[in-house]
FILUM-803592 format. One record per atom (N, C-alpha, C): residue in three letters; x, y, z. Coordinates in steps of 0.2 Angstrom, whole numbers, plus 5000, padded with zeros to 4 digits. Layout:
N
alaXYZ;...
This chain:
302
met497549024984;met497548974987;met497148914986;met496448944981;met495848884980;met496148854973;leu496348904968;leu496648864963;leu497048804965;phe497748784971;phe497948754968;phe497248684975;thr497248714977;thr496948654983;thr496548634981;leu495948644975;leu495548594972;leu495648564970;gly496148564965;gly496548524962;gly496048524955;his496148464949;his495848474944;his495248454942;thr494748514944;thr494148494946;thr493848564941;trp493148554939;trp492748584936;trp492348634940;trp492548624947;trp492248674953;trp492748744951;gln493448734950;gln493848784947;gln493448844943;leu492948834940;leu492548884937;leu492148934942;ala491948894948;ala491748954953;ala492149014955;val492848954954;val493248994958;val493549064953;ala493549054947;ala493749084940;ala493249154942;ala492549134943;ala492149194941;ala492249204950;leu492349214956;leu492549234962;leu493249264958;phe493849244958;phe494249304953;phe493949354951;gly493449354946;gly493149394942;gly493049464945;val492549434951;val492349484955;val492849504962;leu493449474961;leu494049514967;leu494449544962;ile494649534957;ile494749564950;ile494349654950;thr493649654949;thr493449704948;thr493649744956;gln493449714961;gln493549754966;gln493949814968;ala494649764963;ala495349804962;ala495449834959;ala495149834954;ala495049914949;ala494649964955;phe494149944955;phe494049994961;phe494350034966;leu494849994967;leu495250044972;leu495650054969;cys496050044965;cys496250064957;cys496150154956;his495350144954;his494950214956;his494950234961;asp494950204964;asp495050264972;asp495750304971;gly496050264971;gly496850274973;gly497050374967;ala496750324961;ala496850384957;ala496550434955;his495950424961;his495750514961;his495850524967;arg496550514972;arg496950524976;arg496250494984;gln496050454984;gln495650464991;gln495950394995;val496650374995;val496750345000;val497250355004;phe497650354999;phe498350425005;phe498250475005;lys498750535012;lys498650585010;lys499250645003;ala499750575003;ala500150614998;ala499950584992;gly499950614984;gly499850614978;gly500250554975;val500750554977;val501450514973;val501150454977;arg501050434986;arg500850374983;arg500150354981;asn499650374980;asn498950374979;asn499250364970;glu499650384965;glu499950354961;glu500250294958;trp500550264964;trp500950204963;trp500450164966;phe500050184970;phe499550114972;phe499250104968;ser499050154967;ser498350144958;ser498550124951;arg499350124951;arg499850094947;arg499950024948;ile500150014951;ile500249944954;ile499449914955;ile498949914958;ile498449884958;ile498149904951;gly498049924948;gly497849934941;gly498149884934;asn498849894935;asn499449854930;asn499249784932;leu499549764938;leu499749724940;leu498949664942;val498849704947;val498149664949;val497449654943;ala497349704939;ala496949704936;ala496749714929;gly497649724927;gly497849714920;gly497449784916;leu497649834919;leu497249874914;leu497749954916;ser498049984912;ser498550004911;ser498350084917;tyr498650104920;tyr498550174923;tyr498650244920;gly499150224916;gly499150274912;gly498650304907;trp498250244904;trp497750264900;trp497250284902;trp497250254908;trp496650254915;trp496450344915;met497050354917;met496950424918;met496750474916;arg497050444907;arg497150504901;arg496550494901;lys496050434900;lys495350444898;lys494650474904;his494950434908;his494650464917;his494650534917;ser495250564917;ser495250644917;ser494750664911;lys494650674907;lys494350684902;lys493550694903;his493550644905;his492850614907;his492450654914;his492950664917;his492650704924;his492550784922;ala493050794917;ala493150884915;ala492550894911;his492150844906;his491550834903;his491250804900;pro490950764906;pro490450714906;pro489850724900;asn489750654900;asn489350644894;asn489350714889;thr490050724887;thr489850804883;thr490350744874;ile489850764871;ile489750764863;ile490650784860;gly491150734858;gly491550754856;gly492150784860;lys492050764868;lys492550764871;lys492650734878;asp491950664878;asp492150614883;asp492050564878;glu492750524881;glu492750474875;glu492250414877;asp492150434885;asp491550354886;asp490950334881;ile490750414877;ile490150414874;ile490550424868;gly491050394864;gly491350424858;gly491150324854;thr491050354849;thr490650284843;thr491150264842;gly490950164845;gly491250114843;gly491150044844;ala491150024848;ala490349964844;ala489949964849;leu489850014851;leu489150054854;leu489150134850;val488550164849;val488550224846;val488150274852;phe488350324855;phe487950364861;phe487750424856;asp487950424852;asp487750514845;asp487250494841;val486750504840;val486350494836;val486350514828;ala487250564829;ala487350574819;ala487650524818;asp487950494821;asp488250444819;asp487950384819;val487350364819;val487150294815;val487150294809;pro487050354806;pro486850324799;pro487850304794;gly488350314797;gly488650274794;gly488850214797;arg488450194801;arg488450114802;arg487950054796;thr488450034796;thr488149984787;thr488449904788;gly488249864787;gly488449814787;gly488249774795;ile488549724795;ile488649714803;ile488549754807;ala489049814808;ala489049874812;ala488349904811;gly487949914806;gly487549954807;gly487049914811;trp486849824809;trp486449744814;trp486449784821;ile487149764821;ile487349794831;ile486949854832;thr487049894829;thr486949964833;thr486149964832;ala485849944828;ala484949944829;ala484849914833;arg485449854835;arg484949804844;arg485249804847;gln485849864847;gln486349884852;gln486049874861;gly485549904861;gly485049884868;gly485149844870;trp484849784866;trp484649714869;trp485249684868;leu485949714866;leu486649654865;leu487249694869;phe487049744873;phe487449774876;phe487649754884;phe487049694885;phe487649634893;phe487949594889;pro487649564882;pro488049504878;pro488549544878;met488749614878;met489349634875;met489649654878;leu489549664885;leu490049644890;leu490349614891;thr490249554889;thr490549474891;thr491249504886;leu491249554884;leu492049544881;leu492349604882;glu492149654886;glu492449704889;glu493049704890;gly492849644897;gly493749634898;gly494249644894;leu494149624889;leu494649584886;leu494749644879;asn494149674882;asn494449754877;asn494749794881;leu494849794891;leu495049834895;leu495849814895;his495949754892;his496449734892;his496949734886;ala496649734883;ala496849754875;ala497049844873;ser496749854878;ser496749954877;ser497449944883;ala497549924889;ala498049904892;ala498649904888;val498649854883;val499349824879;val499549874874;lys498849904870;lys499249954866;lys499250014868;thr499150044876;thr499450104879;thr500050074880;val500650034884;val500850024887;val501450004881;phe501149964876;phe501849974869;phe501650004865;gly501350054865;gly500950114861;gly501450194860;ser501450214855;ser501950294853;ser501450314858;ala501050314861;ala500750374864;ala501350394871;pro501250464875;pro501750464879;pro501350424886;val501750394890;val501450344896;val502250374902;lys501950384907;lys502650404913;lys502350314917;his503150304916;his503350244918;his503350194915;arg503150204909;arg503050144901;arg503350064906;val504050094905;val504250024908;val503849964912;val504050024920;val503649974924;val503049954923;glu502450004918;glu501749994916;glu501949904914;gly502249914908;gly502349874901;gly502849794906;val502949814910;val503049734913;val502649714917;met502349764925;met501649734929;met501249684923;val500949744917;val500449714911;val500649624910;gly501249634906;gly501549564908;gly501449504910;ile501649564917;ile501349474921;ile500549464923;arg500249524922;arg499749504923;arg499149464918;leu499349494913;leu499049464906;leu499349394900;val500149384905;val500449344901;val500749274908;gly500849294914;gly500949254918;gly500649224922;phe499949264924;phe499349244928;phe498949194923;pro498949214916;pro498549144912;pro498949094911;ala499649104912;ala500249034912;ala500248984916;leu500149024922;leu500148994928;leu499348924931;val498848994926;val498248944929;val498248884924;val498648884916;val498648844913;val499048794914;trp499648804918;trp500148764921;trp499848724928;ala499348744930;ala498948724938;ala498548674934;leu498048684931;leu497448664927;leu497348624923;gly497948634918;gly497948594910;gly497548634907;pro497948614901;pro497548684897;pro496948674894;ala496248624896;ala496048644894;ala495348684902;leu495548644906;leu495348684911;leu495648734915;gly496048774910;gly496348834912;gly496248874908;leu496048874901;leu495848914897;leu494948924899;ala494848884901;ala494048874905;ala493848934909;phe494348904914;phe494548954923;phe494449014918;met495149044913;met495249124911;met494949144909;ala494249104905;ala493849134900;ala493249154904;ile492949114908;ile492449134914;ile492749224916;glu493449204922;glu493649244928;glu493449324918;leu493849334915;leu493649354909;leu492949384906;val492549344908;val491949374906;val491449404915;val491649354917;val491349394923;val491549464926;phe492249494927;phe492749544924;phe492449604921;gly492249594914;gly492049614910;gly491049654911;val490849604913;val490049614915;val489949664922;tyr490549644926;tyr490449684932;tyr490449744931;met491249754927;met491449824925;met490849854923;gly490749824915;gly490349874913;gly489549894916;ser489349824922;ser488449844925;ser488649914929;cys489249914932;cys489649964940;cys489450034933;phe489950034928;phe490050094926;phe489550134923;ala489250114918;ala488750104913;ala487950154916;pro487950124924;pro487250164927;pro487150224928;gly488150264928;gly488150324930;gly487850384924;his488050334922;his488050414916;his487550374909;lys487750324908;lys487250314901;lys486450334900;gly486050364897;gly485150374896;gly485250444900;met485850464899;met485750544904;met486050594898;pro485650644901;pro485650704895;pro486450704891;met486450734886;met487150754885;met487250804881;ile487750854885;ile487850924882;ile488350914874;pro487850954870;pro488050964864;pro489050994863;arg489050984858;arg489851004855;arg490051064859;asp489651104855;asp489951184858;asp489551244862;thr489251184867;thr488651244874;thr489151224878;ser489051264883;ser489651304887;ser489251304895;val489251244898;val488751224904;val489051234913;asp489051264918;asp489351274923;asp489451224928;phe489951234931;phe490151154932;phe489651094937;leu489251134940;leu488851124943;leu488451074940;arg487951094935;arg487551084934;arg487951044927;arg488751044923;arg488750994919;arg488650914924;gln488850934931;gln489150884934;gln488550824936;val488050884939;val487450854942;val486550834936;leu486750864930;leu486250854929;leu486550784922;thr487050784922;thr487450694916;thr487350644921;ser487350654928;ser487450614931;ser487150584937;arg486850484938;arg486450454940;arg486550414945;asn486150414952;asn486450404956;asn485950334956;val486450284961;val485750204959;val485750194969;arg485150204969;arg484950164977;arg485350074979;gly485150104983;gly485450034986;gly485650044994;gly485750094995;gly486250125003;gly487150055003;arg487150045010;arg487850015006;arg487849975005;pro487549905005;pro487549845001;pro487949874992;met487449924990;met487549944984;met488249984983;met488350014987;met488950054990;met489450014989;trp489549924991;trp490049894992;trp490149874985;ala489549854982;ala489449814978;ala489649844968;met489549924969;met489849964963;met490349994967;gly490949974973;gly491350024973;gly491450084974;gly490650114976;gly490450204978;gly490250214972;leu490150184963;leu490150224958;leu489050214959;asn489050204966;asn488250214965;asn487850304966;tyr488750314968;tyr488650384972;tyr488650454966;gln488650434959;gln489250464955;gln488950564952;val488350574956;val488150604959;val488750664961;glu488750664968;glu489250654973;glu490050664973;his490250614967;his491050594965;his490950634960;his490550664958;his490850674950;his490750774954;leu490650784958;leu490450844961;leu491150854969;phe491350794969;phe491750784973;phe492150734971;pro492750724967;pro493250684966;pro493550674968;ser493850694974;ser494450704978;ser493850674987;met493450634987;met493050634991;met493350554991;pro493350524998;pro493250444999;pro492650424999;ser492850364994;ser491950324992;ser491750334998;val491950305004;val491450275010;val491050365014;asn491250405012;asn491050455011;asn490450475008;leu490350485003;leu489950494999;leu489350515002;arg489150435002;arg488450445006;arg488250505011;arg488650525015;arg488650565019;arg488550645017;ala488750645011;ala488650725006;ala488150705002;arg487850665000;arg487250634998;arg486550684999;pro486350685004;pro485850745008;pro485850795006;leu486450825008;leu486750905007;leu486650945001;val486950874996;val486950904988;val486150894987;arg485850844988;arg484950844987;arg484650894988;glu484750924995;glu484550994998;glu484751034993;tyr485351044991;tyr485451104988;tyr485151114980;cys485451044979;cys484751084970;cys484151064972;ala483851044975;ala483151064977;ala483051124979;glu483551174982;glu483451244983;glu483851284977;asn483951244972;asn484251294967;asn484051274959;asp483351204959;asp482951194953;asp483551144950;ile483951114953;ile484451074948;ile483950994948;val483950964942;val483550884942;val484150844949;tyr484150804952;tyr484350764954;tyr484450694955;thr484450664951;thr484150604948;thr484550544952;glu483850474954;glu484250414956;glu483650374953;ala484250314954;ala483450274952;ala483850184955;thr483350114954;thr483550074956;thr484150034953;leu484450004954;leu484949984949;leu484549954941;phe484149904943;phe483749874936;phe483249924936;glu483149984937;glu482850044934;glu483550064930;ser484150064934;ser484450094926;ser484650064920;tyr484850014921;tyr485049964916;tyr484449974911;gly483849964916;gly483249974908;gly483150044905;ile483350114907;ile483350144904;ile484050154898;val484550124902;val485250114898;val484850074891;ile484650034894;ile484249984886;ile483850024881;arg483550064883;arg482950094880;arg483450134877;phe483950184881;phe484050244877;phe484750204871;leu484950144873;leu485550124865;leu484750114862;asn484550094861;asn484050054857;asn483850124853;arg483550164857;arg483350234854;arg483850264849;val484450264850;val484950284848;val485150274840;gly485050204842;gly485150134837;gly484850144831;met484350154832;met483750154829;met483550234825;gly484250294829;gly483950334823;gly483450394828;his483150374833;his482650404837;his482650454841;ala483250454843;ala483650504848;ala484050574848;asp483950594851;asp483950674849;asp484450694855;pro485250694853;pro485550704855;pro485450774861;phe485150824856;phe485150864860;phe484650914862;ala484450854864;ala483550864867;ala483650844877;cys484050914877;cys484250914885;cys484250974888;pro484250944894;pro484051004898;pro484451104898;phe484851084894;phe485451104896;phe485051184892;thr484951214892;thr484651284890;thr484951354892;ala484751364889;ala485251434890;ala485351454899;gln484551444902;gln484551484908;gln485251434913;tyr485351374908;tyr486151304913;tyr486751334909;arg486751374905;arg487551384904;arg487751444904;ser488551424905;ser489151464909;ser489151554904;
């Protein structure tokens, strides 16, 4: 409503920022539905996430399920977890020597550039959705996803430009896109980035594979709301179908069990997590980090 009631004023950019926050919160709901946390019936969760993800957030449900399922099965595992695959950022020091030119310059400073680069993450997520629904990879209900993604990524910007005019409308969309990308990246990065990485051929039992590669973010209920439950990353990876509102109740039980079995359980504040992520990326970018320097010794292997 504010998009139409405020009129042609630059205060609309504040509305754009609010849109970015609300769309990210919608993406969190999509994440919960994809993990079958919202409804009892799996098909309802699937369609809930497909509608919210494609039509509201502009994310392909099919792309998300393929990528996120691999991540949960093999978190921080080199060659298996696409979240640490080499792209704009490098997480495996073995890939650093191949980065030259502008890519090499960025890699050497990728820790400091991490948050500025997140301003483009929203665009990257939308591009991944388009490539998925209009690409050759198999996608369940491709036509439905394509229609919804088209409405979100073409229809919504067109409506904004029609309501506000070209200049203000484009500024509105730019702000919304930046807030969406930074918010999403800032919530997902603390969970695993800078945590131990599992070498390609190392087999680790489920419990240690999930706990040792995950980090919780302290902050209680306010942080849970702000991060959509992603602050309880350890519990989420152990119990991916548990509703995010209940993860805090599982936390003391998991902490106690890990302490009894001498398994490192990691927690940090949000800004401590960001510091760890930045330092880790800088070390990797300079070729100083050893991805095999992790606690996955023989005692942890299945």
